[in-house]
C-alpha positions as CSV (number, residue, x, y, z in Angstrom):
1,M,0.0,0.0,0.0
2,P,1.6,3.3,-1.0
3,A,2.4,5.8,1.7
4,A,0.2,8.8,2.1
5,P,1.7,12.0,0.7
6,P,3.1,14.4,3.3
7,L,0.8,17.2,4.6
8,A,2.3,20.1,2.7
9,V,2.0,23.9,2.4
10,G,3.5,26.5,0.2
11,V,5.2,29.7,1.3
12,I,5.7,32.6,-1.1
13,A,7.8,35.4,0.4
14,N,8.3,38.3,-1.9
15,P,11.9,39.4,-1.4
16,A,11.1,42.9,-2.7
17,S,8.0,43.7,-0.7
18,G,8.2,46.6,1.6
19,R,11.0,48.3,-0.4
20,D,9.4,50.4,-3.1
21,M,9.7,54.2,-3.5
22,R,6.7,54.8,-1.2
23,R,8.9,53.6,1.7
24,L,11.1,56.6,1.1
25,L,8.4,59.1,0.5
26,G,6.4,58.2,3.6
27,W,9.1,57.1,6.1
28,A,7.5,53.7,6.3
29,S,9.2,50.7,8.0
30,V,11.1,48.3,5.9
31,F,11.0,44.5,6.0
32,P,14.6,43.3,5.6
33,T,15.4,39.8,4.4
34,A,16.4,38.6,7.9
35,E,13.0,39.6,9.3
36,K,11.2,37.8,6.5
37,V,13.2,34.7,7.3
38,H,12.2,34.9,10.9
39,V,8.6,35.4,10.0
40,V,8.6,32.3,7.9
41,L,10.3,30.3,10.6
42,R,7.7,31.3,13.2
43,L,5.0,30.4,10.8
44,L,6.5,26.9,10.1
45,S,7.2,26.2,13.7
46,A,3.5,26.7,14.5
47,M,2.4,24.6,11.5
48,G,4.8,21.8,12.4
49,S,3.5,21.6,15.9
50,L,0.1,20.6,14.4
51,G,1.3,18.1,11.9
52,V,2.4,19.9,8.8
53,Q,5.3,17.9,7.4
54,E,6.5,19.8,4.3
55,A,6.8,23.3,3.0
56,W,7.6,24.3,-0.6
57,M,9.3,27.7,-1.1
58,L,10.6,29.8,-4.0
59,P,14.4,29.8,-4.5
60,D,14.4,33.6,-4.5
61,A,17.4,35.8,-5.3
62,A,17.6,37.2,-1.8
63,G,18.0,33.7,-0.4
64,I,15.0,33.7,1.9
65,G,14.0,30.1,1.0
66,R,17.5,28.8,1.3
67,R,18.0,30.4,4.7
68,V,14.7,29.2,6.0
69,R,15.6,25.6,4.9
70,E,18.9,25.7,6.7
71,S,17.4,27.2,9.9
72,A,14.5,24.7,9.9
73,E,16.9,21.8,9.6
74,L,19.0,23.1,12.5
75,A,15.9,23.6,14.6
76,R,14.6,20.1,13.8
77,G,17.9,18.4,14.4
78,G,19.4,20.5,17.2
79,R,16.3,21.5,19.2
80,G,14.0,18.7,18.3
81,L,11.3,21.0,17.0
82,A,8.6,19.5,14.7
83,M,9.6,21.8,11.8
84,P,8.3,20.9,8.3
85,R,11.0,19.9,5.8
86,V,11.6,22.8,3.5
87,R,11.9,22.1,-0.2
88,L,12.7,24.6,-2.9
89,L,10.9,24.7,-6.2
90,D,12.9,23.9,-9.4
91,I,12.4,27.2,-11.1
92,H,14.7,30.1,-12.1
93,P,13.3,33.3,-10.6
94,C,13.1,36.5,-12.6
95,D,12.7,38.8,-9.6
96,N,9.3,40.1,-10.6
97,A,5.6,39.3,-9.9
98,A,5.6,36.5,-12.4
99,D,7.8,34.5,-9.9
100,S,4.9,34.5,-7.4
101,T,2.4,33.4,-10.0
102,E,4.5,30.6,-11.3
103,A,5.4,29.4,-7.8
104,A,1.6,29.2,-7.0
105,V,1.0,27.1,-10.0
106,L,3.9,24.7,-9.2
107,M,2.8,24.4,-5.6
108,R,-0.7,23.3,-6.7
109,Q,0.9,20.6,-8.8
110,R,2.9,19.4,-5.8
111,G,-0.2,18.9,-3.8
112,V,0.1,21.7,-1.1
113,R,-3.1,22.3,0.9
114,L,-2.6,26.0,1.3
115,I,-0.2,28.8,0.4
116,T,1.0,31.4,2.8
117,V,1.9,34.8,1.2
118,L,4.3,37.4,2.7
119,G,3.8,40.6,0.8
120,G,1.5,43.5,0.1
121,D,-1.5,43.8,-2.2
122,G,0.5,43.4,-5.3
123,T,2.1,40.1,-4.2
124,H,-1.2,38.7,-3.1
125,R,-2.7,39.6,-6.5
126,A,0.2,37.8,-8.3
127,V,-0.4,34.7,-6.2
128,A,-4.1,34.8,-6.8
129,R,-3.4,34.6,-10.5
130,G,-1.9,31.1,-10.1
131,C,-3.4,29.6,-6.9
132,A,-6.8,28.6,-8.4
133,D,-8.9,27.0,-5.6
134,L,-6.1,26.8,-3.1
135,P,-6.7,28.9,0.0
136,L,-4.3,31.6,1.1
137,A,-3.0,32.6,4.5
138,T,-2.0,36.2,4.4
139,L,0.9,38.1,6.0
140,S,1.5,41.8,5.6
141,T,5.0,42.7,4.6
142,G,4.2,45.3,1.9
143,T,3.8,49.0,1.8
144,N,0.0,49.3,1.4
145,N,-1.6,46.2,2.9
146,A,-5.4,46.3,2.4
147,F,-5.9,42.7,1.4
148,P,-3.5,40.9,3.8
149,E,-4.5,41.4,7.4
150,W,-1.9,42.3,10.1
151,R,-1.3,39.2,12.2
152,E,1.6,37.6,14.0
153,A,3.0,34.7,11.9
154,T,2.8,32.2,14.8
155,L,-1.0,32.7,15.0
156,V,-1.4,32.5,11.2
157,G,0.5,29.2,11.3
158,L,-1.7,27.8,14.0
159,A,-4.9,28.8,12.3
160,S,-3.8,27.6,8.9
161,A,-2.8,24.2,10.3
162,L,-6.1,23.9,12.2
163,V,-8.0,24.3,8.9
164,I,-5.9,22.1,6.6
165,T,-5.8,19.3,9.1
166,G,-9.6,19.4,9.3
167,R,-9.7,20.3,13.0
168,V,-11.7,23.5,12.1
169,P,-14.2,23.2,9.2
170,E,-13.5,25.3,6.1
171,A,-17.0,26.8,6.5
172,I,-15.7,28.5,9.7
173,G,-12.1,28.9,8.8
174,L,-12.1,30.2,5.3
175,R,-13.5,33.4,3.8
176,A,-14.7,33.9,0.2
177,N,-13.3,37.1,-1.4
178,K,-14.4,39.4,-4.1
179,R,-12.2,40.4,-7.0
180,L,-12.3,42.9,-9.9
181,R,-11.9,41.6,-13.4
182,L,-10.6,43.9,-16.1
183,H,-11.3,42.9,-19.7
184,G,-10.2,44.4,-23.0
185,E,-8.8,43.4,-26.4
186,G,-6.1,40.9,-25.5
187,L,-6.4,41.8,-21.8
188,D,-7.7,39.8,-18.8
189,E,-6.5,41.1,-15.5
190,L,-7.6,41.0,-11.9
191,A,-7.4,43.1,-8.8
192,L,-8.2,42.0,-5.2
193,V,-8.8,45.4,-3.8
194,D,-9.0,48.3,-6.2
195,V,-8.7,49.4,-9.9
196,C,-7.9,53.1,-10.5
197,L,-8.0,55.1,-13.7
198,T,-5.3,57.8,-13.5
199,R,-4.1,60.8,-15.5
200,Q,-0.5,59.6,-15.3
201,L,0.6,58.8,-18.9
202,D,3.1,56.0,-18.3
203,I,3.7,53.2,-15.8
204,G,6.9,54.8,-14.5
205,G,7.4,54.1,-10.8
206,R,4.0,52.3,-10.7
207,A,2.9,53.7,-7.3
208,V,-0.2,56.0,-7.3
209,W,-0.5,58.6,-4.5
210,R,-1.3,62.1,-5.9
211,G,-4.9,63.1,-5.6
212,E,-4.9,65.3,-8.7
213,D,-4.0,62.2,-10.8
214,L,-7.1,60.2,-9.9
215,I,-10.1,59.9,-12.3
216,D,-12.1,56.8,-11.2
217,L,-11.7,54.3,-8.4
218,Y,-13.4,50.9,-8.2
219,V,-13.0,48.9,-4.9
220,S,-14.1,45.4,-4.0
221,F,-14.1,46.3,-0.4
222,A,-12.9,49.4,1.6
223,E,-12.1,49.5,5.3
224,P,-11.5,52.7,7.2
225,T,-8.4,51.3,8.7
226,A,-6.7,50.8,5.3
227,I,-3.7,52.6,3.8
228,G,-3.8,53.3,0.1
229,L,-6.3,54.1,-2.6
230,S,-9.1,51.9,-1.1
231,A,-8.9,54.2,2.0
232,I,-10.6,56.8,-0.1
233,A,-13.8,54.8,-0.1
234,G,-13.1,53.4,3.3
235,L,-13.1,56.8,4.9
236,A,-16.1,58.1,2.9
237,H,-18.4,55.0,2.7
238,P,-16.9,51.8,4.0
239,V,-17.9,48.5,2.4
240,S,-16.9,45.2,4.0
241,R,-15.3,42.1,2.5
242,D,-18.6,40.3,3.0
243,D,-20.9,42.9,1.4
244,P,-22.4,41.7,-1.9
245,F,-21.3,44.9,-3.7
246,G,-18.3,47.3,-4.1
247,I,-17.9,51.0,-4.6
248,H,-17.2,53.3,-7.5
249,V,-15.7,56.7,-6.7
250,R,-15.6,59.4,-9.3
251,F,-13.1,62.3,-8.7
252,G,-13.6,65.9,-9.5
253,A,-15.2,69.1,-8.1
254,G,-17.0,68.2,-4.9
255,R,-16.0,67.5,-1.4
256,T,-12.4,67.3,-0.3
257,L,-11.4,64.2,1.7
258,K,-8.0,63.8,3.5
259,V,-6.8,60.3,2.9
260,P,-3.7,58.2,4.1
261,V,-2.7,57.2,0.6
262,M,0.6,55.7,1.8
263,P,2.3,55.5,5.2
264,G,3.0,58.9,6.6
265,T,1.3,60.7,3.7
266,I,-2.2,62.4,4.0
267,E,-3.3,63.5,0.6
268,P,-6.4,65.7,-0.2
269,V,-8.6,64.2,-2.9
270,E,-11.7,65.8,-4.6
271,V,-14.6,63.3,-4.5
272,A,-17.4,64.2,-6.9
273,S,-19.7,61.2,-6.4
274,M,-19.9,57.6,-5.2
275,R,-22.2,54.7,-6.1
276,R,-22.4,51.0,-5.5
277,L,-20.6,48.6,-7.8
278,H,-22.9,45.6,-8.3
279,L,-21.8,42.0,-8.6
280,G,-21.9,40.7,-12.2
281,V,-22.7,44.0,-13.8
282,P,-20.0,45.1,-16.3
283,V,-18.9,48.8,-16.2
284,R,-17.1,50.4,-19.1
285,L,-14.1,52.6,-18.2
286,Q,-13.7,56.0,-19.6
287,A,-11.7,56.2,-22.9
288,L,-8.8,58.6,-22.4
289,R,-5.0,58.8,-22.2
290,G,-3.7,57.6,-18.9
291,T,-2.9,54.5,-16.9
292,V,-4.8,51.9,-15.0
293,A,-3.5,50.9,-11.5
294,L,-4.3,47.5,-10.2
295,D,-4.2,47.2,-6.4
296,G,-2.3,50.5,-6.1
297,E,0.3,49.9,-8.9
298,R,0.1,51.3,-12.4
299,E,0.1,48.3,-14.8
300,I,-1.6,49.3,-18.0
301,E,-1.2,52.3,-20.3
302,I,-4.4,53.3,-22.2
303,D,-5.4,55.8,-24.8
304,T,-8.7,57.2,-26.2
305,D,-9.1,54.0,-28.4
306,S,-8.9,51.6,-25.5
307,V,-12.1,49.7,-24.7
308,L,-12.0,48.3,-21.1
309,H,-14.8,46.7,-19.0
310,L,-14.7,46.0,-15.3
311,E,-16.7,43.5,-13.4
312,L,-17.0,42.6,-9.7
313,D,-17.4,38.9,-8.7
314,W,-16.8,36.4,-5.9
315,G,-13.9,34.8,-7.7
316,G,-11.1,35.9,-5.4
317,P,-9.0,33.4,-3.4
318,R,-10.4,32.0,-0.2
319,T,-8.4,33.2,2.8
320,V,-7.9,31.9,6.4
321,V,-9.9,33.9,8.9
322,V,-7.4,33.7,11.8
323,G,-9.5,35.1,14.5
324,A,-12.5,32.9,13.7
325,V,-10.3,29.8,13.6
326,L,-8.6,30.4,16.9
327,A,-11.9,31.3,18.6
328,E,-13.4,27.9,17.4
329,A,-10.3,26.1,18.5
330,A,-10.7,27.7,22.0
331,R,-14.4,26.8,22.1
332,Q,-13.8,23.2,21.2
333,G,-10.5,22.8,23.2
334,L,-8.7,21.7,20.0
335,L,-5.2,22.6,21.3
336,F,-5.4,20.5,24.4
337,N,-3.5,17.2,24.2
338,D,-6.9,15.5,24.8
339,P,-9.2,17.7,22.7
340,G,-12.5,18.9,24.2
341,P,-14.1,22.0,25.7
342,M,-12.8,23.2,29.1
343,D,-15.7,23.2,31.6
344,L,-15.9,25.9,34.1
345,P,-17.5,25.2,37.5
346,S,-20.6,27.3,38.3
């Protein structure tokens, strides 16, 4: 009888996340390579304690995967920790977003149950392009982090393992997410948080932060605690990840809103109008010269002949809801050596 395959996860840590030009403009914190290595080791230590046996990583140019593998082996051999064995994918990284997409595809082929992503909105978007139905566990190490929630890696590791081992049902532990699909001639793109039409004529440094450059903003969800373009809707009319609609913001003469468009930078934006963006109803973008930003980064240059349609749906990746998973684990006593609720005397 063949042996059962090991319980495996994937880990995609963007070596460049948290290092773009917005870090300089807004005095934001950086995430050095050594800290990313430590984040992954905390994550894997928690996962290993609940039975995760193997972790696939990208052989990135910064050496995060290699250093994690070496440290995990030392912890397993020298300290006796139940660390998963770290294996590196057989790919040649190009040091761009395509690495994350390709890694997600290869991890699916190797039978991982879940992919943990270290990065910002752009990294999570790149992984979403390749992960298909695999759930994601999100960790914020980017500049503007609207999609990934801020959590300690140890807790993310525990929650992820509780879900993929079946201790906590997916109906409790995983959340469905919306996405924005952008279609045009020869174009099929997605965004997890926002799509923004801007007056900037070229991709350039990619980041968008000046209020006078904004024309239209479409968000799948918008939280008042966010940093970035989605914060415009989040501070004017919040919409949750679970609401069956999004928001369209049109900029122009109207009311001025002060928005944290990036860490340390409050920018005034002129909001002309807002309306709901309904699921499954295509919207045609204005035809003009400019660029389209996906999840805060300019990706597409357009002109007056461009015909682009945008649509909101529930096709985003499922994500681990860390708080809900750990609350269920506490209620059911799942982390006791003999699982079961802890009774309190009256």
